[in-house]
All heavy atoms as TSV, in Angstrom:
chain	resi	resn	atom	element	x	y	z
A	1	MET	N	N	-25.796	13.134	-22.837
A	1	MET	CA	C	-24.657	13.264	-23.719
A	1	MET	C	C	-24.239	11.862	-24.182
A	1	MET	O	O	-24.078	10.955	-23.392
A	1	MET	CB	C	-23.502	13.933	-22.975
A	1	MET	CG	C	-22.264	14.074	-23.823
A	1	MET	SD	S	-20.969	15.032	-23.036
A	1	MET	CE	C	-20.170	13.773	-22.076
A	2	MET	N	N	-24.066	11.727	-25.465
A	2	MET	CA	C	-23.654	10.451	-26.035
A	2	MET	C	C	-22.139	10.445	-26.209
A	2	MET	O	O	-21.560	11.438	-26.642
A	2	MET	CB	C	-24.303	10.252	-27.401
A	2	MET	CG	C	-25.804	10.149	-27.368
A	2	MET	SD	S	-26.382	8.562	-26.770
A	2	MET	CE	C	-25.852	7.512	-28.086
A	3	LEU	N	N	-21.534	9.337	-25.861
A	3	LEU	CA	C	-20.101	9.173	-26.060
A	3	LEU	C	C	-19.863	8.748	-27.498
A	3	LEU	O	O	-20.458	7.799	-27.981
A	3	LEU	CB	C	-19.551	8.107	-25.110
A	3	LEU	CG	C	-18.079	7.759	-25.268
A	3	LEU	CD1	C	-17.217	8.967	-24.907
A	3	LEU	CD2	C	-17.727	6.588	-24.396
A	4	LYS	N	N	-19.041	9.500	-28.188
A	4	LYS	CA	C	-18.677	9.140	-29.557
A	4	LYS	C	C	-17.186	9.071	-29.639
A	4	LYS	O	O	-16.523	10.050	-29.332
A	4	LYS	CB	C	-19.229	10.164	-30.550
A	4	LYS	CG	C	-20.722	10.103	-30.617
A	4	LYS	CD	C	-21.261	10.911	-31.738
A	4	LYS	CE	C	-22.772	10.793	-31.709
A	4	LYS	NZ	N	-23.430	11.506	-32.737
A	5	PRO	N	N	-16.622	7.989	-29.999
A	5	PRO	CA	C	-17.250	6.739	-30.418
A	5	PRO	C	C	-17.884	6.011	-29.235
A	5	PRO	O	O	-17.539	6.259	-28.088
A	5	PRO	CB	C	-16.092	5.948	-31.001
A	5	PRO	CG	C	-14.871	6.546	-30.436
A	5	PRO	CD	C	-15.187	7.963	-30.110
A	6	ALA	N	N	-18.783	5.115	-29.538
A	6	ALA	CA	C	-19.531	4.386	-28.507
A	6	ALA	C	C	-18.613	3.481	-27.687
A	6	ALA	O	O	-17.606	2.983	-28.184
A	6	ALA	CB	C	-20.618	3.547	-29.159
A	7	MET	N	N	-18.976	3.279	-26.435
A	7	MET	CA	C	-18.196	2.432	-25.535
A	7	MET	C	C	-18.051	1.020	-26.109
A	7	MET	O	O	-16.992	0.407	-26.000
A	7	MET	CB	C	-18.853	2.387	-24.156
A	7	MET	CG	C	-18.072	1.586	-23.141
A	7	MET	SD	S	-16.435	2.238	-22.773
A	7	MET	CE	C	-16.850	3.667	-21.827
A	8	LYS	N	N	-19.098	0.530	-26.747
A	8	LYS	CA	C	-19.052	-0.805	-27.347
A	8	LYS	C	C	-17.931	-0.893	-28.382
A	8	LYS	O	O	-17.182	-1.867	-28.415
A	8	LYS	CB	C	-20.399	-1.127	-27.990
A	8	LYS	CG	C	-20.462	-2.478	-28.634
A	8	LYS	CD	C	-21.829	-2.720	-29.258
A	8	LYS	CE	C	-21.838	-4.049	-29.979
A	8	LYS	NZ	N	-23.102	-4.287	-30.661
A	9	THR	N	N	-17.815	0.131	-29.203
A	9	THR	CA	C	-16.762	0.174	-30.223
A	9	THR	C	C	-15.384	0.218	-29.584
A	9	THR	O	O	-14.457	-0.454	-30.031
A	9	THR	CB	C	-16.951	1.411	-31.128
A	9	THR	OG1	O	-18.257	1.384	-31.680
A	9	THR	CG2	C	-15.923	1.450	-32.235
A	10	LEU	N	N	-15.240	1.004	-28.533
A	10	LEU	CA	C	-13.958	1.128	-27.849
A	10	LEU	C	C	-13.550	-0.182	-27.185
A	10	LEU	O	O	-12.387	-0.574	-27.228
A	10	LEU	CB	C	-14.016	2.259	-26.815
A	10	LEU	CG	C	-14.213	3.650	-27.393
A	10	LEU	CD1	C	-14.534	4.641	-26.278
A	10	LEU	CD2	C	-13.010	4.101	-28.183
A	11	LEU	N	N	-14.522	-0.868	-26.585
A	11	LEU	CA	C	-14.219	-2.114	-25.880
A	11	LEU	C	C	-13.940	-3.273	-26.827
A	11	LEU	O	O	-13.450	-4.313	-26.399
A	11	LEU	CB	C	-15.327	-2.460	-24.889
A	11	LEU	CG	C	-15.396	-1.526	-23.679
A	11	LEU	CD1	C	-16.596	-1.864	-22.805
A	11	LEU	CD2	C	-14.119	-1.578	-22.874
A	12	GLU	N	N	-14.227	-3.102	-28.107
A	12	GLU	CA	C	-13.825	-4.107	-29.091
A	12	GLU	C	C	-12.314	-4.059	-29.312
A	12	GLU	O	O	-11.708	-5.046	-29.711
A	12	GLU	CB	C	-14.546	-3.866	-30.425
A	12	GLU	CG	C	-16.020	-4.174	-30.373
A	12	GLU	CD	C	-16.756	-3.756	-31.635
A	12	GLU	OE1	O	-16.133	-3.175	-32.542
A	12	GLU	OE2	O	-17.969	-4.004	-31.696
A	13	GLN	N	N	-11.700	-2.915	-29.036
A	13	GLN	CA	C	-10.268	-2.719	-29.242
A	13	GLN	C	C	-9.454	-2.961	-27.975
A	13	GLN	O	O	-8.286	-3.333	-28.048
A	13	GLN	CB	C	-9.994	-1.290	-29.733
A	13	GLN	CG	C	-10.710	-0.924	-31.006
A	13	GLN	CD	C	-10.251	-1.756	-32.185
A	13	GLN	OE1	O	-9.100	-2.142	-32.275
A	13	GLN	NE2	N	-11.160	-2.050	-33.089
A	14	VAL	N	N	-10.056	-2.688	-26.815
A	14	VAL	CA	C	-9.358	-2.779	-25.522
A	14	VAL	C	C	-10.155	-3.718	-24.628
A	14	VAL	O	O	-11.372	-3.601	-24.547
A	14	VAL	CB	C	-9.254	-1.377	-24.871
A	14	VAL	CG1	C	-8.517	-1.437	-23.554
A	14	VAL	CG2	C	-8.586	-0.396	-25.814
A	15	PRO	N	N	-9.490	-4.659	-23.949
A	15	PRO	CA	C	-10.209	-5.688	-23.199
A	15	PRO	C	C	-11.004	-5.222	-21.981
A	15	PRO	O	O	-11.938	-5.902	-21.580
A	15	PRO	CB	C	-9.118	-6.665	-22.776
A	15	PRO	CG	C	-7.831	-5.988	-22.998
A	15	PRO	CD	C	-8.056	-4.876	-23.958
A	16	SER	N	N	-10.680	-4.090	-21.359
A	16	SER	CA	C	-11.427	-3.656	-20.180
A	16	SER	C	C	-11.507	-2.133	-20.116
A	16	SER	O	O	-10.701	-1.427	-20.718
A	16	SER	CB	C	-10.776	-4.176	-18.895
A	16	SER	OG	O	-9.586	-3.465	-18.621
A	17	ARG	N	N	-12.485	-1.659	-19.368
A	17	ARG	CA	C	-12.660	-0.214	-19.217
A	17	ARG	C	C	-11.458	0.413	-18.502
A	17	ARG	O	O	-11.074	1.527	-18.809
A	17	ARG	CB	C	-13.924	0.085	-18.419
A	17	ARG	CG	C	-15.183	-0.258	-19.153
A	17	ARG	CD	C	-16.406	-0.080	-18.259
A	17	ARG	NE	N	-17.582	-0.572	-18.920
A	17	ARG	CZ	C	-18.594	0.205	-19.305
A	17	ARG	NH1	N	-18.564	1.488	-19.053
A	17	ARG	NH2	N	-19.617	-0.310	-19.925
A	18	TYR	N	N	-10.889	-0.304	-17.572
A	18	TYR	CA	C	-9.755	0.213	-16.815
A	18	TYR	C	C	-8.536	0.392	-17.717
A	18	TYR	O	O	-7.847	1.407	-17.653
A	18	TYR	CB	C	-9.437	-0.708	-15.634
A	18	TYR	CG	C	-10.616	-0.873	-14.716
A	18	TYR	CD1	C	-11.349	-2.054	-14.705
A	18	TYR	CD2	C	-11.031	0.170	-13.885
A	18	TYR	CE1	C	-12.454	-2.194	-13.885
A	18	TYR	CE2	C	-12.142	0.033	-13.071
A	18	TYR	CZ	C	-12.838	-1.146	-13.073
A	18	TYR	OH	O	-13.935	-1.282	-12.273
A	19	MET	N	N	-8.303	-0.580	-18.573
A	19	MET	CA	C	-7.198	-0.461	-19.508
A	19	MET	C	C	-7.485	0.644	-20.525
A	19	MET	O	O	-6.582	1.371	-20.928
A	19	MET	CB	C	-6.938	-1.778	-20.232
A	19	MET	CG	C	-5.706	-1.735	-21.120
A	19	MET	SD	S	-5.368	-3.285	-21.939
A	19	MET	CE	C	-4.662	-4.197	-20.581
A	20	LEU	N	N	-8.739	0.781	-20.911
A	20	LEU	CA	C	-9.125	1.836	-21.851
A	20	LEU	C	C	-8.774	3.213	-21.300
A	20	LEU	O	O	-8.212	4.050	-22.004
A	20	LEU	CB	C	-10.620	1.748	-22.154
A	20	LEU	CG	C	-11.185	2.837	-23.065
A	20	LEU	CD1	C	-10.564	2.757	-24.443
A	20	LEU	CD2	C	-12.701	2.716	-23.142
A	21	VAL	N	N	-9.063	3.438	-20.039
A	21	VAL	CA	C	-8.737	4.720	-19.406
A	21	VAL	C	C	-7.236	4.977	-19.474
A	21	VAL	O	O	-6.791	6.072	-19.834
A	21	VAL	CB	C	-9.227	4.759	-17.935
A	21	VAL	CG1	C	-8.669	5.967	-17.206
A	21	VAL	CG2	C	-10.740	4.749	-17.892
A	22	ASN	N	N	-6.442	3.970	-19.155
A	22	ASN	CA	C	-4.988	4.130	-19.175
A	22	ASN	C	C	-4.460	4.383	-20.584
A	22	ASN	O	O	-3.609	5.249	-20.799
A	22	ASN	CB	C	-4.306	2.900	-18.583
A	22	ASN	CG	C	-4.473	2.824	-17.090
A	22	ASN	OD1	O	-4.502	3.839	-16.420
A	22	ASN	ND2	N	-4.596	1.626	-16.571
A	23	VAL	N	N	-4.957	3.633	-21.545
A	23	VAL	CA	C	-4.499	3.772	-22.926
A	23	VAL	C	C	-4.855	5.144	-23.474
A	23	VAL	O	O	-4.019	5.826	-24.077
A	23	VAL	CB	C	-5.096	2.645	-23.807
A	23	VAL	CG1	C	-4.882	2.923	-25.272
A	23	VAL	CG2	C	-4.500	1.312	-23.419
A	24	VAL	N	N	-6.093	5.582	-23.245
A	24	VAL	CA	C	-6.534	6.880	-23.756
A	24	VAL	C	C	-5.781	8.016	-23.076
A	24	VAL	O	O	-5.342	8.968	-23.738
A	24	VAL	CB	C	-8.061	7.041	-23.593
A	24	VAL	CG1	C	-8.501	8.468	-23.883
A	24	VAL	CG2	C	-8.792	6.076	-24.511
A	25	ALA	N	N	-5.576	7.927	-21.781
A	25	ALA	CA	C	-4.847	8.972	-21.071
A	25	ALA	C	C	-3.411	9.078	-21.572
A	25	ALA	O	O	-2.896	10.182	-21.797
A	25	ALA	CB	C	-4.865	8.705	-19.569
A	26	HIS	N	N	-2.777	7.938	-21.769
A	26	HIS	CA	C	-1.392	7.919	-22.248
A	26	HIS	C	C	-1.295	8.534	-23.644
A	26	HIS	O	O	-0.441	9.387	-23.908
A	26	HIS	CB	C	-0.878	6.480	-22.255
A	26	HIS	CG	C	0.539	6.346	-22.697
A	26	HIS	ND1	N	1.599	6.665	-21.888
A	26	HIS	CD2	C	1.068	5.944	-23.871
A	26	HIS	CE1	C	2.731	6.461	-22.565
A	26	HIS	NE2	N	2.424	6.021	-23.769
A	27	LYS	N	N	-2.196	8.125	-24.538
A	27	LYS	CA	C	-2.184	8.643	-25.909
A	27	LYS	C	C	-2.513	10.139	-25.930
A	27	LYS	O	O	-1.908	10.910	-26.687
A	27	LYS	CB	C	-3.170	7.856	-26.774
A	27	LYS	CG	C	-3.183	8.284	-28.215
A	27	LYS	CD	C	-1.845	8.020	-28.881
A	27	LYS	CE	C	-1.889	8.360	-30.355
A	27	LYS	NZ	N	-0.584	8.217	-30.994
A	28	ALA	N	N	-3.443	10.568	-25.096
A	28	ALA	CA	C	-3.808	11.987	-25.038
A	28	ALA	C	C	-2.620	12.834	-24.582
A	28	ALA	O	O	-2.377	13.918	-25.125
A	28	ALA	CB	C	-5.005	12.190	-24.111
A	29	ARG	N	N	-1.856	12.342	-23.618
A	29	ARG	CA	C	-0.659	13.074	-23.178
A	29	ARG	C	C	0.362	13.159	-24.298
A	29	ARG	O	O	1.007	14.197	-24.489
A	29	ARG	CB	C	-0.051	12.408	-21.947
A	29	ARG	CG	C	-0.827	12.689	-20.674
A	29	ARG	CD	C	-0.070	12.247	-19.429
A	29	ARG	NE	N	0.178	10.811	-19.416
A	29	ARG	CZ	C	-0.627	9.896	-18.891
A	29	ARG	NH1	N	-1.759	10.273	-18.333
A	29	ARG	NH2	N	-0.311	8.625	-18.912
A	30	GLN	N	N	0.517	12.066	-25.059
A	30	GLN	CA	C	1.446	12.084	-26.193
A	30	GLN	C	C	1.009	13.114	-27.240
A	30	GLN	O	O	1.835	13.861	-27.763
A	30	GLN	CB	C	1.505	10.710	-26.860
A	30	GLN	CG	C	2.263	9.671	-26.101
A	30	GLN	CD	C	2.272	8.334	-26.829
A	30	GLN	OE1	O	1.368	8.033	-27.616
A	30	GLN	NE2	N	3.281	7.531	-26.556
A	31	ILE	N	N	-0.272	13.141	-27.551
A	31	ILE	CA	C	-0.799	14.072	-28.547
A	31	ILE	C	C	-0.589	15.513	-28.094
A	31	ILE	O	O	-0.123	16.358	-28.864
A	31	ILE	CB	C	-2.295	13.798	-28.808
A	31	ILE	CG1	C	-2.461	12.455	-29.518
A	31	ILE	CG2	C	-2.937	14.926	-29.606
A	31	ILE	CD1	C	-3.896	11.954	-29.586
A	32	ALA	N	N	-0.925	15.807	-26.843
A	32	ALA	CA	C	-0.787	17.165	-26.325
A	32	ALA	C	C	0.671	17.599	-26.293
A	32	ALA	O	O	1.005	18.734	-26.659
A	32	ALA	CB	C	-1.395	17.253	-24.922
A	33	SER	N	N	1.544	16.700	-25.881
A	33	SER	CA	C	2.969	17.011	-25.809
A	33	SER	C	C	3.546	17.287	-27.191
A	33	SER	O	O	4.290	18.256	-27.389
A	33	SER	CB	C	3.717	15.861	-25.138
A	33	SER	OG	O	5.089	16.114	-25.100
A	34	LYS	N	N	3.185	16.453	-28.158
A	34	LYS	CA	C	3.684	16.627	-29.525
A	34	LYS	C	C	3.186	17.946	-30.117
A	34	LYS	O	O	3.955	18.674	-30.747
A	34	LYS	CB	C	3.238	15.463	-30.406
A	34	LYS	CG	C	3.761	15.543	-31.814
A	34	LYS	CD	C	3.344	14.344	-32.636
A	34	LYS	CE	C	3.853	14.482	-34.066
A	34	LYS	NZ	N	3.405	13.387	-34.908
A	35	ALA	N	N	1.933	18.275	-29.893
A	35	ALA	CA	C	1.375	19.528	-30.417
A	35	ALA	C	C	2.075	20.730	-29.788
A	35	ALA	O	O	2.381	21.713	-30.472
A	35	ALA	CB	C	-0.123	19.592	-30.147
A	36	GLU	N	N	2.348	20.646	-28.502
A	36	GLU	CA	C	3.027	21.749	-27.818
A	36	GLU	C	C	4.469	21.886	-28.298
A	36	GLU	O	O	4.942	22.991	-28.568
A	36	GLU	CB	C	3.000	21.532	-26.308
A	36	GLU	CG	C	3.583	22.694	-25.539
A	36	GLU	CD	C	3.463	22.519	-24.043
A	36	GLU	OE1	O	2.623	21.711	-23.599
A	36	GLU	OE2	O	4.217	23.172	-23.322
A	37	ASP	N	N	5.173	20.766	-28.432
A	37	ASP	CA	C	6.567	20.783	-28.877
A	37	ASP	C	C	6.705	21.333	-30.294
A	37	ASP	O	O	7.638	22.069	-30.599
A	37	ASP	CB	C	7.186	19.389	-28.815
A	37	ASP	CG	C	7.388	18.899	-27.390
A	37	ASP	OD1	O	7.315	19.721	-26.453
A	37	ASP	OD2	O	7.609	17.683	-27.224
A	38	GLU	N	N	5.777	20.945	-31.163
A	38	GLU	CA	C	5.854	21.359	-32.560
A	38	GLU	C	C	5.138	22.682	-32.819
A	38	GLU	O	O	5.220	23.221	-33.922
A	38	GLU	CB	C	5.305	20.250	-33.459
A	38	GLU	CG	C	6.172	19.003	-33.393
A	38	GLU	CD	C	5.659	17.864	-34.264
A	38	GLU	OE1	O	4.690	18.067	-35.029
A	38	GLU	OE2	O	6.236	16.773	-34.167
A	39	GLY	N	N	4.421	23.190	-31.826
A	39	GLY	CA	C	3.815	24.509	-31.906
A	39	GLY	C	C	2.598	24.627	-32.806
A	39	GLY	O	O	2.373	25.666	-33.408
A	40	TYR	N	N	1.798	23.585	-32.894
A	40	TYR	CA	C	0.583	23.710	-33.694
A	40	TYR	C	C	-0.644	23.515	-32.798
A	40	TYR	O	O	-0.619	22.742	-31.851
A	40	TYR	CB	C	0.564	22.739	-34.878
A	40	TYR	CG	C	0.590	21.273	-34.525
A	40	TYR	CD1	C	-0.582	20.580	-34.245
A	40	TYR	CD2	C	1.785	20.569	-34.496
A	40	TYR	CE1	C	-0.560	19.236	-33.930
A	40	TYR	CE2	C	1.817	19.226	-34.184
A	40	TYR	CZ	C	0.645	18.565	-33.902
A	40	TYR	OH	O	0.675	17.229	-33.581
A	41	PRO	N	N	-1.720	24.240	-33.103
A	41	PRO	CA	C	-2.941	24.117	-32.296
A	41	PRO	C	C	-3.728	22.869	-32.685
A	41	PRO	O	O	-3.684	22.425	-33.836
A	41	PRO	CB	C	-3.732	25.373	-32.650
A	41	PRO	CG	C	-3.275	25.712	-34.022
A	41	PRO	CD	C	-1.828	25.284	-34.105
A	42	LEU	N	N	-4.429	22.321	-31.728
A	42	LEU	CA	C	-5.274	21.151	-31.978
A	42	LEU	C	C	-6.707	21.620	-32.227
A	42	LEU	O	O	-7.205	22.500	-31.533
A	42	LEU	CB	C	-5.243	20.203	-30.780
A	42	LEU	CG	C	-3.909	19.546	-30.477
A	42	LEU	CD1	C	-3.982	18.783	-29.155
A	42	LEU	CD2	C	-3.493	18.623	-31.600
A	43	ASP	N	N	-7.358	21.030	-33.217
A	43	ASP	CA	C	-8.751	21.361	-33.515
A	43	ASP	C	C	-9.704	20.723	-32.506
A	43	ASP	O	O	-10.787	21.240	-32.265
A	43	ASP	CB	C	-9.123	20.893	-34.926
A	43	ASP	CG	C	-8.362	21.660	-35.996
A	43	ASP	OD1	O	-7.985	22.821	-35.746
A	43	ASP	OD2	O	-8.147	21.081	-37.080
A	44	GLU	N	N	-9.292	19.589	-31.960
A	44	GLU	CA	C	-10.088	18.888	-30.963
A	44	GLU	C	C	-9.225	18.644	-29.733
A	44	GLU	O	O	-8.007	18.722	-29.797
A	44	GLU	CB	C	-10.577	17.550	-31.514
A	44	GLU	CG	C	-11.524	17.682	-32.687
A	44	GLU	CD	C	-11.976	16.335	-33.189
A	44	GLU	OE1	O	-11.168	15.630	-33.799
A	44	GLU	OE2	O	-13.151	15.996	-32.948
A	45	LYS	N	N	-9.875	18.307	-28.641
A	45	LYS	CA	C	-9.136	18.027	-27.409
A	45	LYS	C	C	-8.340	16.736	-27.569
A	45	LYS	O	O	-8.745	15.827	-28.294
A	45	LYS	CB	C	-10.106	17.915	-26.239
A	45	LYS	CG	C	-10.771	19.239	-25.926
A	45	LYS	CD	C	-11.658	19.131	-24.719
A	45	LYS	CE	C	-12.285	20.493	-24.448
A	45	LYS	NZ	N	-13.114	20.466	-23.250
A	46	PRO	N	N	-7.198	16.648	-26.878
A	46	PRO	CA	C	-6.358	15.448	-26.990
A	46	PRO	C	C	-7.080	14.152	-26.624
A	46	PRO	O	O	-6.857	13.121	-27.259
A	46	PRO	CB	C	-5.212	15.725	-26.024
A	46	PRO	CG	C	-5.142	17.199	-25.918
A	46	PRO	CD	C	-6.555	17.689	-26.079
A	47	VAL	N	N	-7.962	14.198	-25.645
A	47	VAL	CA	C	-8.688	12.980	-25.246
A	47	VAL	C	C	-9.613	12.523	-26.376
A	47	VAL	O	O	-9.719	11.325	-26.655
A	47	VAL	CB	C	-9.478	13.213	-23.939
A	47	VAL	CG1	C	-10.392	12.034	-23.630
A	47	VAL	CG2	C	-8.527	13.457	-22.780
A	48	THR	N	N	-10.261	13.468	-27.051
A	48	THR	CA	C	-11.130	13.125	-28.174
A	48	THR	C	C	-10.332	12.470	-29.291
A	48	THR	O	O	-10.747	11.455	-29.864
A	48	THR	CB	C	-11.842	14.381	-28.703
A	48	THR	OG1	O	-12.606	14.962	-27.647
A	48	THR	CG2	C	-12.764	14.051	-29.857
A	49	LEU	N	N	-9.178	13.031	-29.588
A	49	LEU	CA	C	-8.322	12.454	-30.624
A	49	LEU	C	C	-7.842	11.061	-30.235
A	49	LEU	O	O	-7.782	10.160	-31.067
A	49	LEU	CB	C	-7.135	13.381	-30.895
A	49	LEU	CG	C	-7.495	14.752	-31.473
A	49	LEU	CD1	C	-6.268	15.653	-31.507
A	49	LEU	CD2	C	-8.109	14.610	-32.844
A	50	ALA	N	N	-7.513	10.879	-28.963
A	50	ALA	CA	C	-7.065	9.565	-28.483
A	50	ALA	C	C	-8.196	8.545	-28.557
A	50	ALA	O	O	-7.974	7.397	-28.951
A	50	ALA	CB	C	-6.542	9.689	-27.055
A	51	LEU	N	N	-9.416	8.936	-28.195
A	51	LEU	CA	C	-10.559	8.028	-28.286
A	51	LEU	C	C	-10.809	7.600	-29.727
A	51	LEU	O	O	-11.078	6.427	-30.009
A	51	LEU	CB	C	-11.824	8.691	-27.723
A	51	LEU	CG	C	-11.934	8.753	-26.212
A	51	LEU	CD1	C	-13.064	9.681	-25.802
A	51	LEU	CD2	C	-12.133	7.371	-25.633
A	52	LYS	N	N	-10.697	8.548	-30.642
A	52	LYS	CA	C	-10.894	8.221	-32.058
A	52	LYS	C	C	-9.807	7.271	-32.560
A	52	LYS	O	O	-10.079	6.382	-33.361
A	52	LYS	CB	C	-10.915	9.490	-32.895
A	52	LYS	CG	C	-12.187	10.301	-32.699
A	52	LYS	CD	C	-12.189	11.560	-33.538
A	52	LYS	CE	C	-13.470	12.339	-33.338
A	52	LYS	NZ	N	-13.502	13.564	-34.157
A	53	ALA	N	N	-8.583	7.447	-32.079
A	53	ALA	CA	C	-7.486	6.565	-32.472
A	53	ALA	C	C	-7.728	5.141	-31.962
A	53	ALA	O	O	-7.481	4.169	-32.678
A	53	ALA	CB	C	-6.154	7.102	-31.948
A	54	VAL	N	N	-8.215	5.010	-30.748
A	54	VAL	CA	C	-8.519	3.686	-30.194
A	54	VAL	C	C	-9.642	3.036	-30.996
A	54	VAL	O	O	-9.555	1.866	-31.381
A	54	VAL	CB	C	-8.895	3.771	-28.697
A	54	VAL	CG1	C	-9.467	2.457	-28.198
A	54	VAL	CG2	C	-7.692	4.167	-27.867
A	55	ALA	N	N	-10.711	3.787	-31.266
A	55	ALA	CA	C	-11.852	3.237	-32.002
A	55	ALA	C	C	-11.453	2.790	-33.401
A	55	ALA	O	O	-11.982	1.796	-33.909
A	55	ALA	CB	C	-12.970	4.270	-32.076
A	56	ALA	N	N	-10.518	3.498	-34.015
A	56	ALA	CA	C	-10.077	3.162	-35.364
A	56	ALA	C	C	-9.072	2.014	-35.377
A	56	ALA	O	O	-8.669	1.553	-36.441
A	56	ALA	CB	C	-9.469	4.392	-36.026
A	57	GLY	N	N	-8.639	1.577	-34.199
A	57	GLY	CA	C	-7.683	0.480	-34.117
A	57	GLY	C	C	-6.273	0.904	-34.485
A	57	GLY	O	O	-5.462	0.082	-34.898
A	58	GLU	N	N	-5.956	2.175	-34.324
A	58	GLU	CA	C	-4.643	2.697	-34.701
A	58	GLU	C	C	-3.560	2.446	-33.657
A	58	GLU	O	O	-2.397	2.715	-33.917
A	58	GLU	CB	C	-4.746	4.205	-34.961
A	58	GLU	CG	C	-5.639	4.561	-36.121
A	58	GLU	CD	C	-5.844	6.046	-36.269
A	58	GLU	OE1	O	-5.267	6.828	-35.475
A	58	GLU	OE2	O	-6.592	6.436	-37.179
A	59	LEU	N	N	-3.938	1.966	-32.481
A	59	LEU	CA	C	-2.969	1.798	-31.403
A	59	LEU	C	C	-2.661	0.332	-31.155
A	59	LEU	O	O	-3.544	-0.521	-31.199
A	59	LEU	CB	C	-3.504	2.403	-30.105
A	59	LEU	CG	C	-3.861	3.877	-30.138
A	59	LEU	CD1	C	-4.397	4.300	-28.779
A	59	LEU	CD2	C	-2.672	4.718	-30.510
A	60	GLU	N	N	-1.391	0.071	-30.880
A	60	GLU	CA	C	-0.983	-1.250	-30.399
A	60	GLU	C	C	-1.112	-1.191	-28.876
A	60	GLU	O	O	-0.346	-0.487	-28.213
A	60	GLU	CB	C	0.466	-1.540	-30.788
A	60	GLU	CG	C	0.678	-1.711	-32.269
A	60	GLU	CD	C	0.090	-3.016	-32.783
A	60	GLU	OE1	O	0.068	-3.992	-32.033
A	60	GLU	OE2	O	-0.369	-3.011	-33.938
A	61	ILE	N	N	-2.074	-1.900	-28.335
A	61	ILE	CA	C	-2.380	-1.793	-26.913
A	61	ILE	C	C	-1.182	-2.198	-26.052
A	61	ILE	O	O	-0.899	-1.575	-25.058
A	61	ILE	CB	C	-3.619	-2.620	-26.554
A	61	ILE	CG1	C	-4.826	-2.147	-27.364
A	61	ILE	CG2	C	-3.912	-2.550	-25.066
A	61	ILE	CD1	C	-5.134	-0.672	-27.264
A	62	GLY	N	N	-0.448	-3.193	-26.433
A	62	GLY	CA	C	0.703	-3.642	-25.659
A	62	GLY	C	C	1.748	-2.575	-25.484
A	62	GLY	O	O	2.372	-2.459	-24.445
A	63	GLU	N	N	1.957	-1.732	-26.479
A	63	GLU	CA	C	2.990	-0.689	-26.398
A	63	GLU	C	C	2.495	0.556	-25.693
A	63	GLU	O	O	3.262	1.373	-25.249
A	63	GLU	CB	C	3.513	-0.323	-27.784
A	63	GLU	CG	C	2.564	0.480	-28.630
A	63	GLU	CD	C	3.085	0.752	-30.016
A	63	GLU	OE1	O	3.677	-0.153	-30.622
A	63	GLU	OE2	O	2.892	1.876	-30.476
A	64	GLU	N	N	1.182	0.728	-25.558
A	64	GLU	CA	C	0.625	1.938	-24.951
A	64	GLU	C	C	0.531	1.827	-23.446
A	64	GLU	O	O	0.431	2.826	-22.767
A	64	GLU	CB	C	-0.773	2.230	-25.522
A	64	GLU	CG	C	-0.753	2.614	-26.973
A	64	GLU	CD	C	-0.007	3.899	-27.238
A	64	GLU	OE1	O	-0.071	4.823	-26.414
A	64	GLU	OE2	O	0.645	3.984	-28.262
A	65	VAL	N	N	0.478	0.633	-22.912
A	65	VAL	CA	C	0.261	0.480	-21.470
A	65	VAL	C	C	1.573	0.360	-20.760
A	65	VAL	O	O	2.533	-0.112	-21.212
A	65	VAL	CB	C	-0.633	-0.760	-21.194
A	65	VAL	CG1	C	-0.771	-0.994	-19.724
A	65	VAL	CG2	C	-1.964	-0.551	-21.845
């Protein structure tokens, strides 16, 4: 199974794998909570959406940790 986005791409945005886990988990919880509160279904899993957000550089790492 290939990780998409690639780990190399993710690590360009976040300095370490350990911080990446924390950032993605935090963002995934935010996504899931917002979807539940607003009552809309997600097309993809929250972790997948969070990984894509990190790869796209949409997150300020300092505020997520």
